C-alpha positions as CSV (number, residue, x, y, z in Angstrom):
1,M,15.6,34.4,38.9
2,G,16.0,37.6,41.1
3,D,19.0,38.9,39.1
4,F,20.7,38.9,35.7
5,P,23.1,35.8,35.1
6,Q,26.7,36.4,35.9
7,F,27.9,36.4,32.3
8,M,25.9,39.6,31.8
9,K,27.5,41.3,34.7
10,H,31.1,41.3,33.8
11,P,33.0,44.1,35.6
12,A,34.3,45.4,32.4
13,N,30.8,46.2,31.3
14,R,29.6,48.0,34.4
15,I,28.1,51.4,33.9
16,A,29.9,54.3,35.5
17,A,28.2,56.1,38.4
18,T,28.1,59.3,36.5
19,H,25.9,57.9,34.0
20,Q,23.4,56.3,36.2
21,A,20.1,58.4,36.0
22,T,18.7,56.6,39.1
23,P,20.3,56.3,42.5
24,G,20.9,52.8,43.9
25,V,20.9,50.9,40.5
26,E,23.5,48.5,39.2
27,G,23.9,48.5,35.4
28,Y,25.8,46.9,32.6
29,V,26.1,48.0,29.0
30,F,26.8,46.3,25.6
31,D,27.5,48.1,22.4
32,G,26.1,47.2,19.0
33,A,28.1,47.6,15.9
34,D,25.8,50.5,14.7
35,G,26.6,52.7,17.8
36,S,23.4,51.4,19.6
37,Q,23.5,50.1,23.1
38,M,21.7,47.5,25.4
39,A,21.8,48.1,29.1
40,F,20.6,45.9,31.9
41,W,19.7,47.5,35.3
42,T,18.9,46.2,38.7
43,C,17.4,48.6,41.3
44,R,18.6,47.9,44.8
45,E,16.6,50.4,46.5
46,T,13.3,52.4,45.8
47,A,14.2,55.5,43.9
48,S,13.3,58.1,41.2
49,S,15.3,59.0,38.1
50,A,16.0,62.5,37.0
51,P,14.2,63.7,33.9
52,A,16.0,63.0,30.7
53,V,15.8,63.4,26.8
54,H,17.8,61.5,24.3
55,E,18.5,62.1,20.6
56,F,17.7,58.6,19.9
57,D,14.8,56.1,20.6
58,E,14.8,54.1,23.9
59,Y,13.0,50.9,24.2
60,M,12.5,49.4,27.8
61,L,11.2,46.2,29.2
62,V,10.4,45.4,32.7
63,V,11.7,41.9,33.6
64,E,10.9,41.9,37.3
65,G,9.3,44.3,39.7
66,H,7.4,47.5,39.1
67,Y,8.5,50.7,37.3
68,T,6.5,53.9,36.8
69,L,7.5,55.6,33.5
70,I,6.7,59.3,33.5
71,V,6.2,60.8,30.0
72,G,5.2,64.4,30.0
73,E,2.0,64.3,32.4
74,Q,1.3,60.7,31.8
75,R,2.2,58.1,34.5
76,I,2.5,54.6,33.0
77,A,2.6,51.7,35.5
78,M,4.7,49.0,34.2
79,A,5.3,45.4,35.7
80,A,7.1,42.2,34.5
81,G,6.6,41.8,30.8
82,D,5.5,45.4,30.0
83,E,7.5,47.2,27.4
84,Y,7.5,50.8,26.1
85,L,9.1,52.7,23.2
86,I,10.2,56.3,24.2
87,P,10.7,58.2,20.8
88,R,13.7,60.4,20.6
89,G,13.3,64.0,21.8
90,T,10.7,62.9,24.5
91,W,11.3,64.1,28.1
92,H,10.9,61.2,30.5
93,A,11.6,60.1,34.1
94,G,10.9,57.2,36.2
95,E,10.1,55.9,39.7
96,V,11.2,52.2,40.5
97,L,10.8,49.8,43.3
98,A,13.7,48.0,45.0
99,G,14.2,44.6,43.3
100,T,13.1,45.9,39.9
101,R,15.1,44.6,36.9
102,T,14.7,46.3,33.3
103,I,16.4,46.0,29.9
104,H,16.9,49.1,27.7
105,A,17.8,49.3,24.2
106,F,19.0,52.7,22.9
107,G,19.4,53.8,19.3
108,G,22.5,55.6,20.2
109,H,25.4,56.0,22.8
110,R,23.7,56.4,26.4
111,A,26.1,55.0,28.9
112,D,29.8,54.9,29.5
113,R,31.7,52.1,31.4
114,A,33.1,52.7,34.8
115,G,36.6,51.9,33.6
116,A,36.4,54.0,30.5
């Protein structure tokens, strides 16, 4: 496909630049009734994300491209179809190639919208 469908990319759901951990990414967020969030990211350029830790679990799925998840000293190479559960309280970072698309589910509030 090369990109997420337009209905998933409504401008009202675009993630604020201040809530993007990786430069050169475009992201959109949706909220669950329980406070959880689902985010869809497309990386427009090869980049690295800053280390992060959350007070909630994070599930990620690579839809297209390549993502290297860094958990502690472990480097986990991920390609389309690979998934990983990052337990809450776990420091993690990533390296992503241009053109990579990922889906992330968070057990809590992770991202604010650009217009919020």
